[in-house]
Phi, psi and omega in degrees: 000314178300314177304304180306313180299319177297319184292320178302324177289318176306315185304317184272354180302310176307315175301308181309316186291320182295323177290327181287315180295317175306309186291323181298312184292320179291326186244026189305309187297313183297316181292318186270016175258117180296114174294338181265001184259144177297132178273339183218102187291127179294144182308315182298322171304313177296324177296317185288333176290317189284336177295305183301316178308312177299319182293317173298304182292322185259341178269356181270003180280136173244288173280225183053249172304326176293337173269327171295332183278348180089031186253312192230148181228157175274137176243334178272326184241070184319142191272125180251017186064016185288342183288351186268003178276138188308126175216176172256015169256164180056265179290326181291325176297321187286321173298317176300315183299321180297309183294326175295314184297325184289316176313312185294314186290323179296319173298322179300313187289325179295306178293345177249009183297323182278359177226034187305319185291328174293335179239032184303311177294317184296318179290322176301318183294317181299323184281316179299315181295324182295317178296331179291316182295317178305315183299328181292306181303319178290327177281338180275319195238330187093250167290129185214151176298123181225291187296329178252011183279156179064033179237024179291331180282142178323315176292336184266351182127348175062030178272105189264337183237076182295143174295157169266120177275154181285139180295332180285349174265334186280317187306309180297329173302311184297314177292320173305314178296322174296328180286320175299319175294320182295325177289330179295312178304310186292339173283346181133148183262171185267184187260343188286138187269127176263327183056221178278005160297334171278098190269014177249301182241022173285176189303328186294339182252323184272340179087358182236136182265008193272121182298324178303315176293323182295312176288344174286327175291319176297324176295322181286325179288333175292315178291327173295315177301330172298312181303310187293317175291326175297315174297327174297329178257013193290338183276335186249346179214062186299325183289322178287320175291325177292309176300325181287311189284322177293329181293317177289312184291335183278347181212070183292338176297317179276326184235074183292155182228160176294118190236345178232158181301324177297343186257358179305138184279102178208152180247120176276149175257143173313325180103350183232151181298141010261020183245066180260159173299132189296331179287325175295316187295317180281315186281315189270290182305315180278357173066036179248015182305322181283006171285338192236147172229171175277137180302137182298322179297331184281306173308318186301314182295311176313309177292320182294323180264010178048049179277115182296342182296343178308326184289335179276318192284320185229156177261161183267149180288191181282002176252003186077023183240166170262115188225121176275176183222157185297141173273107178091043182282150183273353176233146173282152175296147183217115359280179184294335175286000181281350168247167175281135175262177172303130179301151177300331183300332186254341184236345183259042173223110186291339176252038176285195190229152171258116178274132172254335173195123180264158183294329182297333180297326174312311187281327176295320178298318178288331174289319180293327175290327180290322177294334183278355180084023174275151174265100182241008178060028171206143179285154178304325180289310185297315185298311175309309185291323175303311177303308182306309181306308177306317180298307183300319175296328183287344181248020178058038188271144177288149181308316182293326178283334172296311178303311184299316184296321188281337182262359178239237188297341186259012181292141184292134178235025182056033176234147174294332185301317177299312177299316184294316178292325183281333178295322186292327173293314183297324186283005183305131190077346171265057193298324172304316180292317175299319172305319173298322184295313181300315185287332176280322188247345182081015180245123016279132182289350181275354189298148176205158179271176180305146180282344179240119189239139179290324187289150177288323177283129182280117178267129180257005184225159174290162186305144183270338181203178177262147180286147173293134181300147183306329182293333174291322180284341175278317194238000177213046192300315189296315182292315182287330178290324178295318181296325184270002177307123176105347178278154175240129184056027175071343191232354181233189175080320174239116178280157173296156186307325185259358183285151178272135171279104179266018179073006177261168184230000000 
């Protein structure tokens, strides 16, 4: 009886399927359209989306880049470098976030192309942000899909497995594009209002509703990003680096740069769920603050130099002292409060900020440029002291303490080493940039990787690069394997084009 019933049901299955297919085909578009979804997303909404995405993806890093830079160590779950195996999580997510953001901004530019003048300001910001994303990819992975990226659709070329371009070929292209944008901004801005869709330099963060002031700050970020990228390649492309930096420094009216802490490129958060500053949300709200301690080399340096920024950067332990911890210790500190945790200034503010570029960075770059013999219109000493002062002020250090530091351990001694050491301290929380500083300069010289390592090869240096995501090995295997040729354990073996060989492995 049961079998007969099953057969009767089975007999009508093809008819039912045909009816379902017919009905679905007939009403497919209607059924699969979300009535609550926008069919055409406004350009400004796309802009705020990619900025928020970047803040979430790149601002949530505590260990990872924080450890690579020599700042922060894991204390509850000691790091064995296992997270550096290719995956589509963590670093794979950040790769995907960069390409997602670029895709969104390219779509924005495409949909506003026929009304470019009416969306001039919006388009300029999108172009700047695209190049920031490219700089992130270059500094993280080196060789990346560039010239053949975003050409997967038939109308774009049906290139589903893009080749990897050399970083030494991409850097000049990105710098050239940033100069084109800088020249466009120098010629005049548009009339379109972005308002608080701009969550970096909009009124909520800058305090000004003036579109001219808003776009001036984007202009400054554009030129400051040019400074950063030019200095990054100064040892391998000295002519391009020198000409770029001298062009900007020699004509700051046409190419203004970020000069004050109020102009720093950073994204503040509203401070309530689901929009809390990532370190606060994870550490304080998520009750994970005791997962991280301050790296011993960082605390040792701050104590040795009597650096007053230590009070902002780190908390005191249960004995009222600043104490760092080993990277990759086999045992946890007991109790966990016996070492210094991240300071309240950086982790205990739900409405805090994710920094992308700080004002002090401009002057550290100009100080190094001056010492390199570039004509930048400011002495290395003045630029250095300006940089230190800006960083100290950003950390709420009193004026008399700044003066004392600059007259003592922080005194300028006409060496790049002094610039690099201080810049390392100043870049705290801008961890990705600090890791890039270490790879380019070798400072801090005391930096070391986890003492417990998953890899069979024992590495004596922090990672040199990020692992290409697993999806690349799955869907673009031939090209990614060619790009990764020469790497050891995915993250060492082959340095990035601009990185310094510090003798470690």
